[in-house]
C-alpha positions, 0 to 999 in steps of 0.5 A: 435451768441454766447449765455452764456446759451450754457455752461449750455446746455453742463452741462445739456447734460453731467449731470448724473442727466439730465432730459428732458429740457424745455427752457423758455423765452420771444418770440424772445429771440432766444430759437429755434436758440440756441437749434438747434445750440446746437443739431447740434454741440453736437449730431449726429443728431438733430430731430426738431419738431414744434407744431405750424408749424405742427398741425398734430404733436399733434396727435402723443402724443394722447392716451397713452404716452409710450415713446418707442411708441412716439419715434417710431412714431416720427422716422417714421413721421420724416423719420429718426431714433432717437437714444438714447444718440447720438441724440437730440429730439427738441420739439419746441413751446411745449406749443401748445400740453398739451399731449406733455408737459405731456409726458416729465414726462414719458420720465424722468421716463421710457426713460431718455436715450433719450436726449429731449429738448423743447422750449416754450414761458414763456406765452405759458408754463404758460398758458398751463394747462395740466392735470398733468404737469411734476413737478419735472420731468423736468429741466428748463432754462430761456433764456433772451435777450442778456446781454451787454457782449453777445452783445460785442461778437455779434458785434465783440468786444470779446476782450473788454469782455475778458478784463472786465472778466479778471479784478483782482483789483479795479482800473480805466480802461485806459481812452481810454478803458473806453470811448470805452466801454461807446460808446458801452454801448450807442449802446446797449441801442439803440439796446437792446438784442433781437438777431435779432435786434443785428444781424441787427446792426452788421457791415455786416448789415445796422445798427441802423435804421434796429434794430428799424424796428425789434423792432417794428415788435417784439412789433407788435407780442406782440400785436398779443399775447394779442389778441390771448391769453388774455381774451377779457376783458383784451386786452385793459388793457394790451395795456394800461399798456404796452404802459404806460411803458415809461411814468411810467419810465420817472417819477422822482418817478418811483413807478408804478401807474395804473392811469398813464396808464388810469386816474382813473384806479384802481389796482383791475381792472388792476392787472390781466392784469399786472400779465399777462404781467409779466408771459409773461416775458414782464415786471419785477416787482421791489418790495418795501422793507422798512426793508432791511433784508434777506431774502428780499422776506419776507420783500417785499411789493407786493402792491408797486413796480416799473415795467421795460421792458424786454429789453431796446431796446424795451423800446426805440422803445415803447417810439417812440424815433428815432434811429438817435437821440439815436446814436448821443450822450450820452443823451439816458443814462441821459434823462428821469430821467435815465429811460433807465439806470435803465431799463438797470440795471434791465435787467442785474440783471435779466439775472444774478440772474434770480430772483426777484428785490427789492428796498428800500424807507424809511417811510418818502420817503425822501430817496430811493435806486434803487435796493437791492442785497442779498449776503452772509447773507447781503443786499447791496444797489445798486444806479444807476446814469445815468451820471458822477454826482454821489452825492447821499443823498439816498445812504449816508442815507442808509449807515448811517442807516444800515451800509452795508459792502459795498455800490454799485453805477453804473454810467458812472464813471470809476471803483473805490472804495471810502471807502465802496462805490464801483463804477462799470461802467455801462458797467461792471455790468455783472462782479458784483459778481467778483467785489464784491469779489475783493472789499469786506472788509477782 
């Protein structure tokens, strides 16, 4: 199963500035798979060590952290000589050993001719409290759920991806291609981007129903993580907040309210639990900005935000929506006040920029734009529409007030430029940077 991050891994392997790598990500996003595939394809041998599966591994990092001693012991324990440059050392679930995390610093300083990659969940790496975390001594990459273009590759529709990536002018796609891609987008909203769920949905497997089975199993594993890692007093709060996501997003005003999770709940009582979910990568916060000026981070209000799930497929499973009902028509894209479409867009933006999300609402609250994008010293509004009716007073209000060089709308409508409003089909959102360049004035 191809992943876009593979190109980044190749760049890391060949970089003269390469440091030990930590690949982070939410559980079940395929970190181990892609690193083992990379190690097998690009190196003489991939030496794989898993700290959760083998509790004895940690003892090889006890005491001194001299890289040559560790390499010698790992070679002996794995019954295979580890060669510098030619081999990849893969330390999986590294968050289970603080000493192993600490050792990465010394590999960078004393033995950087060894190629060493580690995988760990966002939650685990965040929770690990080593005495001296290797700040500045490691390279980080983050693996997200599969984006829509990766999904196209996985389900045998690589031609559609190549077509979208090859767009060189702003003009509508042929109707046949537009409708074909819209159908695939609906399928993606059902399946989401968790690799195993996608695999179950491919032609040689059973299909959508099996994807739901996988998604429910993933949700169960997250619940076990709550019980395993969270403070006991926060476990009930985590479950309430996590399970409230569908209800939060189904509201017309999607500002996150703790009271939706539990009547009378207050922010100060539940904030730690919400932060825990964010650090685990299960949710993404979208911060409110009243004054849309760069840098957006400086103008964001951390007390007012929306919350999206890490994966649109998991959101559907969490909401208990039957797979058959979602397969039958496009209603999944338009129901629930556009919740699934907004979550889809948030998920794709995170995968593209790997940064924070922002939205705008004016002081009087009569106008709101779903997302704000910072580009080349400007702030561009991005409005999300779940259907083909794209009339938006909020986007017009924003454009009149702030006169951005370009306003963006993403919807089920075809690609087109109406004056200074660029309509990008939801299925083409991964091409946003290129489309903005094509549409930008001058």
